[in-house]
TORNU-204128 format. One line per field, with one value per residue: residue number from 1; residue in three letters; x, y, z of N, C-alpha, C, O in turn. Coordinates in Angstrom, 3 decimals. Layout:
<sites>
resi = (NUM|...) .
resn = (ALA|...) .
nX = (X|...) .
nY = (Y|...) .
nZ = (Z|...) .
caX = (X|...) .
caY = (Y|...) .
caZ = (Z|...) .
cX = (X|...) .
cY = (Y|...) .
cZ = (Z|...) .
oX = (X|...) .
oY = (Y|...) .
oZ = (Z|...) .
</sites>
This chain:
<sites>
resi = (1|2|3|4|5|6|7|8|9|10|11|12|13|14|15|16|17|18|19|20|21|22|23|24|25|26|27|28|29|30|31|32|33|34|35|36|37|38|39|40|41|42|43|44|45|46|47|48|49|50|51|52|53|54|55|56|57|58|59|60|61|62|63|64|65|66|67|68|69|70|71|72|73|74|75|76|77|78|79|80|81|82|83|84|85|86|87|88|89|90|91|92|93|94|95|96|97|98|99|100|101|102|103|104|105|106|107|108|109|110|111|112|113|114|115|116|117|118) .
resn = (MET|THR|ARG|SER|ASP|ARG|ASP|GLU|GLU|ARG|GLU|GLU|ARG|ILE|LYS|THR|ARG|ILE|THR|VAL|ASP|THR|TYR|SER|PRO|GLU|GLU|ALA|ALA|MET|GLY|TRP|TYR|ALA|TYR|LEU|GLY|ASP|PHE|LEU|ASP|PHE|PRO|PHE|GLU|ALA|ARG|CYS|VAL|GLU|GLN|ARG|GLU|GLU|SER|PRO|LEU|LYS|GLU|GLY|GLU|THR|VAL|ARG|VAL|VAL|GLY|MET|SER|SER|THR|GLU|PRO|THR|LEU|SER|GLN|MET|PHE|VAL|THR|VAL|GLU|TRP|MET|ASN|ARG|GLU|LEU|GLY|VAL|PRO|LEU|GLY|GLN|LEU|GLU|PRO|ILE|GLU|PRO|SER|ALA|ASP|THR|GLU|GLN|ALA|ILE|GLU|ASP|TRP|TYR|TYR|TRP|LEU|GLU|ARG) .
nX = (-63.808|-62.054|-58.734|-58.812|-60.922|-61.965|-62.270|-63.846|-64.262|-62.965|-60.114|-59.954|-60.263|-58.043|-55.841|-56.360|-56.537|-54.565|-52.372|-51.798|-49.802|-47.135|-44.099|-42.019|-41.656|-41.416|-42.530|-45.119|-45.472|-46.039|-48.321|-49.787|-49.590|-50.405|-52.818|-54.058|-53.922|-55.101|-57.637|-58.411|-60.206|-59.293|-59.264|-59.923|-61.191|-59.404|-59.192|-56.836|-56.062|-54.036|-51.426|-48.198|-44.732|-43.291|-44.386|-45.946|-48.534|-51.382|-53.753|-56.499|-56.399|-57.630|-57.010|-56.375|-56.641|-54.459|-53.094|-51.090|-47.853|-44.669|-42.930|-41.253|-43.035|-44.075|-45.011|-45.957|-46.623|-48.213|-47.878|-49.386|-49.881|-50.677|-52.420|-51.030|-50.673|-50.108|-48.333|-47.375|-46.947|-45.808|-47.601|-48.188|-50.923|-51.971|-52.462|-54.762|-58.383|-61.001|-62.947|-66.502|-66.123|-65.797|-67.613|-65.593|-63.060|-63.454|-63.682|-61.007|-59.293|-60.182|-59.545|-56.618|-56.169|-57.264|-55.289|-53.019|-53.713|-53.754) .
nY = (-55.553|-53.276|-51.924|-48.796|-48.389|-47.290|-48.126|-46.422|-47.035|-49.234|-48.128|-46.075|-47.969|-49.376|-47.331|-46.430|-48.509|-50.765|-49.775|-47.806|-45.375|-46.242|-46.105|-47.075|-49.789|-51.920|-51.790|-51.322|-53.789|-55.392|-54.364|-55.528|-57.765|-58.586|-57.263|-59.485|-61.435|-61.102|-60.970|-63.104|-66.082|-68.714|-72.045|-72.481|-73.580|-73.564|-73.257|-73.406|-71.278|-70.510|-71.841|-71.521|-70.573|-70.865|-72.184|-75.668|-76.560|-77.105|-75.530|-75.703|-77.331|-78.362|-76.797|-76.830|-74.198|-73.227|-70.734|-67.765|-67.460|-68.117|-67.207|-64.139|-61.574|-59.350|-56.064|-57.344|-60.036|-62.056|-64.591|-67.689|-70.566|-73.706|-76.772|-79.549|-82.604|-84.194|-83.032|-79.181|-75.872|-73.053|-71.023|-69.016|-66.463|-64.935|-66.884|-68.325|-68.788|-68.448|-70.819|-70.675|-68.505|-66.970|-63.658|-61.875|-63.077|-62.943|-60.478|-59.515|-60.929|-59.822|-57.255|-57.343|-58.488|-56.204|-54.200|-55.617|-55.025|-52.362) .
nZ = (48.317|46.896|46.263|46.511|48.254|51.103|54.874|57.059|59.569|60.288|59.690|61.880|63.890|63.637|63.945|66.373|68.044|67.491|66.011|67.619|69.395|68.401|66.748|64.928|62.200|63.619|66.278|65.570|64.323|66.329|67.575|66.191|66.329|68.958|69.279|67.253|68.724|71.282|69.974|68.397|68.186|69.519|69.571|66.372|63.347|59.830|55.976|54.055|51.658|49.834|48.110|49.560|49.588|51.864|53.779|54.459|53.568|51.648|48.943|49.779|52.134|55.195|58.322|62.058|63.868|66.458|67.993|68.073|66.618|67.694|66.040|64.215|64.293|61.107|59.486|56.983|57.493|59.317|61.274|62.265|64.580|63.775|64.158|62.303|60.601|62.892|64.358|65.541|63.727|62.441|60.234|57.663|58.594|56.564|54.130|54.998|55.576|58.091|58.914|59.687|61.878|65.155|65.578|67.056|65.813|62.860|62.565|63.622|61.730|58.860|59.561|59.503|56.877|55.543|56.120|54.992|52.229|51.930) .
caX = (-63.258|-61.006|-57.775|-59.034|-62.002|-61.335|-63.254|-63.574|-64.427|-61.752|-59.044|-60.019|-59.723|-56.654|-54.986|-56.496|-56.177|-53.636|-50.999|-51.602|-48.477|-45.840|-43.089|-41.415|-42.090|-41.413|-43.803|-46.632|-46.072|-46.166|-49.340|-50.708|-49.309|-50.721|-54.362|-54.703|-53.528|-56.180|-59.196|-58.761|-60.810|-58.626|-58.753|-60.427|-60.679|-59.374|-58.679|-55.922|-56.742|-53.247|-49.977|-46.962|-43.310|-42.800|-45.489|-46.323|-50.121|-51.680|-54.919|-58.069|-56.438|-58.038|-56.214|-57.210|-55.545|-54.522|-52.660|-50.244|-46.393|-43.250|-42.158|-41.287|-44.288|-43.544|-45.940|-46.508|-46.672|-48.280|-47.739|-50.370|-49.629|-51.665|-52.132|-50.654|-50.200|-49.824|-47.753|-47.777|-46.109|-46.707|-48.061|-48.753|-52.180|-52.594|-52.729|-55.693|-59.310|-61.225|-64.322|-67.460|-65.377|-66.462|-67.394|-63.964|-62.192|-63.838|-63.285|-59.501|-58.857|-60.435|-58.499|-55.541|-56.330|-57.344|-54.084|-52.517|-54.164|-53.518) .
caY = (-54.670|-52.609|-51.409|-47.944|-48.798|-47.109|-48.264|-45.423|-47.631|-49.950|-46.980|-45.697|-49.221|-49.537|-46.156|-46.001|-49.793|-51.509|-49.277|-46.519|-45.223|-47.023|-45.209|-47.700|-50.632|-53.019|-51.556|-51.476|-55.190|-56.061|-54.066|-56.139|-59.179|-58.565|-57.358|-60.368|-62.746|-60.807|-61.112|-64.484|-67.261|-69.832|-72.651|-72.266|-74.291|-72.639|-73.121|-72.577|-70.799|-70.437|-72.388|-70.483|-71.128|-70.926|-73.117|-76.905|-76.527|-76.977|-75.036|-76.508|-78.307|-77.619|-76.797|-76.141|-72.984|-72.962|-69.781|-67.080|-68.251|-67.222|-66.332|-62.733|-60.640|-57.950|-55.602|-57.650|-61.227|-63.013|-66.453|-68.416|-71.564|-74.656|-78.418|-80.341|-83.699|-84.484|-81.918|-77.828|-75.359|-71.479|-70.313|-67.207|-66.131|-64.780|-68.061|-68.968|-68.156|-69.036|-71.766|-70.625|-68.058|-66.065|-62.320|-61.289|-63.576|-62.568|-58.927|-59.322|-61.218|-59.130|-55.817|-57.542|-58.557|-55.153|-53.750|-55.812|-54.610|-51.166) .
caZ = (48.381|46.277|47.223|46.791|48.923|52.668|55.877|58.118|60.980|60.194|59.656|63.269|64.697|63.478|64.307|67.931|69.156|67.262|65.732|68.516|70.299|67.453|66.641|64.170|61.879|64.844|67.343|64.620|64.123|67.681|67.906|65.255|67.012|70.384|68.652|66.601|69.752|72.087|69.306|67.810|69.655|69.552|68.524|65.251|61.846|58.828|54.913|53.122|50.095|48.591|48.481|49.623|49.574|53.435|54.553|53.667|53.502|50.305|49.107|50.004|53.385|56.575|59.383|63.408|64.513|68.171|68.862|67.658|66.472|68.240|64.685|64.530|63.127|60.788|59.003|55.758|57.449|60.632|61.634|63.250|65.149|63.297|64.093|61.035|60.488|64.291|64.837|65.563|63.082|61.908|59.198|57.528|58.510|55.042|53.672|55.797|55.359|59.008|58.795|60.620|63.073|65.867|65.165|66.974|64.861|61.595|62.325|63.655|60.436|58.147|60.024|59.082|55.582|54.707|56.524|53.729|51.308|51.862) .
cX = (-62.162|-59.735|-58.059|-60.184|-61.390|-62.543|-62.952|-63.275|-63.279|-60.318|-59.298|-59.832|-58.017|-55.471|-55.441|-56.363|-55.069|-52.390|-50.780|-50.314|-47.268|-45.176|-42.022|-42.042|-42.575|-42.200|-45.204|-46.590|-46.410|-47.399|-50.055|-50.814|-50.456|-52.587|-54.915|-54.431|-54.734|-57.826|-59.481|-58.824|-60.517|-59.089|-60.014|-60.073|-60.682|-58.893|-57.835|-56.376|-55.674|-51.898|-49.036|-45.563|-42.958|-43.806|-46.019|-47.482|-50.368|-52.853|-55.917|-57.569|-57.250|-57.157|-56.867|-55.845|-55.769|-53.694|-51.729|-49.026|-45.702|-42.708|-42.175|-42.245|-43.312|-44.967|-46.799|-46.627|-47.085|-48.419|-48.552|-49.842|-50.808|-51.211|-52.220|-50.069|-49.495|-48.391|-47.964|-46.727|-47.009|-46.571|-48.586|-50.429|-52.824|-53.153|-53.896|-57.292|-60.477|-62.472|-65.076|-66.327|-66.426|-66.595|-66.252|-63.282|-62.333|-63.332|-61.837|-58.813|-59.067|-59.624|-57.310|-55.498|-56.452|-55.881|-53.130|-52.727|-53.848|-51.882) .
cY = (-54.080|-51.841|-49.687|-47.370|-48.507|-47.255|-47.534|-46.146|-48.862|-49.386|-46.887|-46.980|-49.164|-48.415|-46.075|-47.185|-50.476|-51.037|-47.889|-46.508|-46.003|-46.061|-45.710|-48.916|-51.593|-52.929|-51.825|-53.326|-56.055|-55.663|-55.056|-57.557|-59.369|-58.249|-59.027|-61.528|-62.590|-61.168|-62.285|-65.797|-68.543|-70.980|-72.314|-73.163|-73.324|-73.548|-72.762|-72.131|-70.228|-70.940|-71.081|-71.081|-71.510|-71.904|-74.477|-77.139|-76.307|-76.418|-75.892|-77.311|-77.329|-78.172|-76.505|-75.022|-72.710|-71.577|-68.877|-67.810|-67.473|-66.578|-65.010|-61.775|-59.650|-57.344|-56.375|-59.354|-61.394|-64.387|-66.989|-69.933|-73.061|-76.380|-79.207|-81.611|-84.644|-83.919|-80.289|-76.979|-74.096|-71.806|-69.104|-67.175|-65.781|-65.760|-68.550|-68.220|-69.417|-69.966|-71.197|-69.875|-67.084|-64.750|-61.489|-61.810|-62.973|-61.495|-58.894|-60.114|-60.460|-57.793|-56.378|-57.799|-56.821|-54.441|-53.962|-55.533|-53.109|-50.655) .
cZ = (47.789|46.879|47.464|47.939|50.293|53.732|57.094|59.371|61.086|60.409|61.055|64.313|64.699|64.000|65.844|68.679|68.715|66.732|66.758|69.560|69.517|66.879|65.313|63.757|62.804|65.693|66.439|64.442|65.407|68.262|67.271|65.931|68.363|69.882|68.326|68.303|70.970|71.305|68.696|68.775|69.246|70.368|67.542|64.099|60.717|57.678|54.426|51.815|49.211|49.087|48.442|49.902|51.277|54.184|53.831|53.220|52.043|50.275|49.112|51.526|54.205|57.505|61.032|63.750|65.967|68.991|67.801|67.576|67.258|66.903|64.342|63.908|62.460|59.902|57.784|56.177|59.104|60.583|62.778|63.678|64.290|63.838|62.487|61.004|61.646|64.866|64.772|64.702|62.836|60.963|58.821|57.703|57.362|54.376|54.038|55.740|56.894|58.474|59.961|61.978|63.727|65.233|65.471|65.915|63.331|61.502|62.549|62.269|59.590|58.453|59.371|57.539|54.918|54.950|55.189|52.628|50.554|51.355) .
oX = (-61.103|-59.825|-57.597|-60.268|-60.480|-63.610|-62.114|-62.292|-62.884|-59.473|-58.751|-59.290|-57.151|-54.354|-54.604|-56.097|-54.408|-51.370|-49.824|-49.961|-46.370|-45.811|-41.312|-42.891|-43.722|-42.747|-46.152|-47.619|-46.940|-47.795|-51.043|-51.811|-51.193|-53.461|-55.822|-55.255|-55.240|-58.855|-60.646|-58.076|-61.299|-59.275|-61.053|-58.911|-61.556|-58.252|-57.849|-57.070|-55.932|-51.348|-49.038|-45.476|-42.341|-43.631|-46.489|-47.554|-49.737|-53.448|-56.024|-58.481|-57.492|-56.681|-57.939|-54.620|-56.734|-53.663|-51.654|-48.919|-46.006|-42.113|-43.316|-41.925|-42.237|-45.899|-47.994|-46.731|-46.378|-49.082|-48.384|-49.265|-51.979|-50.119|-53.207|-48.908|-48.649|-47.622|-48.775|-45.558|-48.230|-45.761|-49.271|-51.129|-53.964|-54.313|-54.238|-57.297|-60.661|-62.915|-64.558|-65.831|-67.435|-65.791|-65.816|-62.879|-61.340|-62.561|-61.231|-57.713|-57.976|-59.043|-56.955|-54.614|-55.785|-55.289|-52.621|-51.832|-53.739|-51.606) .
oY = (-54.464|-51.204|-49.200|-46.217|-49.216|-46.663|-47.827|-45.952|-49.241|-49.949|-47.825|-46.866|-48.965|-48.758|-45.513|-47.090|-50.910|-51.705|-47.116|-47.415|-46.383|-45.084|-44.873|-49.383|-52.036|-53.972|-52.522|-54.002|-57.166|-56.260|-55.478|-58.270|-60.344|-59.059|-59.630|-62.417|-63.565|-61.510|-62.585|-66.313|-69.338|-70.939|-71.886|-73.488|-72.479|-74.546|-71.551|-72.806|-69.630|-70.611|-70.083|-72.157|-72.519|-72.181|-74.389|-78.022|-75.519|-76.515|-76.818|-77.935|-76.129|-79.300|-75.901|-75.115|-72.216|-71.405|-69.324|-68.781|-66.311|-65.501|-64.606|-61.258|-59.223|-58.118|-56.158|-60.083|-60.931|-65.093|-66.750|-70.462|-72.938|-76.948|-79.361|-81.713|-85.521|-84.434|-79.960|-77.314|-73.956|-72.635|-68.327|-67.854|-66.145|-65.626|-69.444|-66.997|-70.630|-69.600|-71.159|-70.576|-66.575|-64.524|-60.629|-61.033|-62.579|-61.249|-58.241|-59.709|-60.067|-57.279|-55.643|-57.168|-56.396|-54.104|-53.075|-55.799|-52.767|-49.458) .
oZ = (48.286|47.929|48.495|48.362|50.723|53.570|57.947|60.086|62.189|61.106|61.634|65.412|65.551|64.387|66.551|69.877|69.659|66.898|66.683|70.314|70.268|66.484|64.756|64.515|62.879|66.052|66.800|64.448|65.425|69.262|67.872|66.042|68.509|70.192|68.898|68.519|71.525|71.888|68.431|69.606|68.725|71.584|68.044|63.855|60.526|58.007|54.202|51.054|48.166|50.138|47.722|50.495|51.619|55.371|52.697|52.365|51.338|51.349|48.308|52.069|54.078|57.632|61.070|63.821|66.550|70.209|66.657|68.325|67.526|66.866|64.117|62.838|62.883|59.682|57.583|55.191|59.999|59.822|63.974|62.728|64.647|63.875|61.768|61.401|61.474|65.678|63.907|64.895|62.919|60.548|59.486|56.951|57.072|53.986|53.265|55.880|56.802|57.385|61.077|62.859|63.239|64.329|64.706|65.050|62.719|60.574|61.700|61.894|59.175|57.498|58.449|56.960|53.975|53.925|54.504|51.825|49.376|51.275) .
</sites>
């Protein structure tokens, strides 16, 4: 999907379920945090698709995603908690690709990636 492609069904879901009744970027970020927390079926396996400065994961590495991170959410980055090297840490959801996700998990993550592309 290119940046100019609009997904009307996804736009409606974002407007009526995720960012509904939000009046600031902080409130919208919390709406996303709640939506992802409600619709991601934890735990699930995911693959790191890109290295990032704020994360120790390397491209191609597989991790178990166990929940939403307590890291402050923003409209440009959500963090999830992963099991990594015998400990748990928060990493950006945007650097992960789920492996065989449930339908709800797949939709929620695709909604988030769609939002980031806008």
